N, C-alpha and C positions, 0 to 999 in steps of 0.2 A: 503493500500500499504506499510505504515509504515512498518508493520509485517512481510510482505512477503521481504521486503530488509534487515531485520533484519535476519530473518530466512535463506535466502541465505546466508549472513555473516557468520552466525553460521557457516552453512553445508560447507562453504569453510574454515573456521579455522579448525573446526572436520578432514574434508580431509587431511589438513597440518600434522595431526598427523599420519598419514600413514607413516609405515616406524619406526618411534619411540616406538608406541604402536602397539601392535597385530593387524592386519588387519582384524580379524574377531570382535574385540570390536570396531573397526574404524568404520567399515561398519554396524554394528547394530548399533550404535549410528548416525550415519550421515545418514544410510539409511532406518533402519527398526524403528528406533523412530519420526528423524527427517523428514524425506524428507515424509515417507509414512502414517505419523500420521496427520502432520501438512501442509506442505508444498501441497503437492497433492491434498490435500482438498480445500487447495485455488485456485490450479490451476486449477480444474475441474471446479470450479463454477466459473471460468474467461470465458466470450464469448470468443470464439473463434476468433483470429483476431490478430494483431501485438501485443496485451499486453501480450496476451497467449505464444505467438512464441519468445518472449522477457524474460519470466519468465523460460520458458523449457529450452533455450538457455542457460541460466545463471546456470539453476541445472546442464545441461551438462559440462559446463566450470569448474564447482567444482569437477568433479568425475575425480580422478586419473587415467591416463591412465593403470598403471600398473595391475588395476583391471581387465583390458579386454585382456590381452597379451597371455592367456592361454584358451580363450576359442572360441568354434567352429564357425565358420563363420555363422552368421544370430541367434547366442544365445545370451544370455545376462545374466546380473546376476540374480539371485532369486530373491531378495529384488526389482528390477527394474522391474520386471513384469507389474505392474499396471501403472508405467511411460509409459513404452516402446507401452503398451497398448493404452494411451490417444496419444503418438506423431504417430499412426498410423493411429489416426480418422484423 
């Protein structure tokens, strides 16, 4: 549980760099590397229930809204496809 809290804090801190560092760099580090390699593995191995929902909600809270402004309705960032598929379950 400590690892997840630390990873979520790190994801939140990485997202704060959006606008200061290039968006592509922040998304690569935060989503491709941190979320998809470490956090998502933990989330997928958490039994569905309140704990899993809480983790997913915290991930979503870390993501800058600006990243989603130009997306068409019903679409998402390519780096979030696996996370979105999990949410749909």
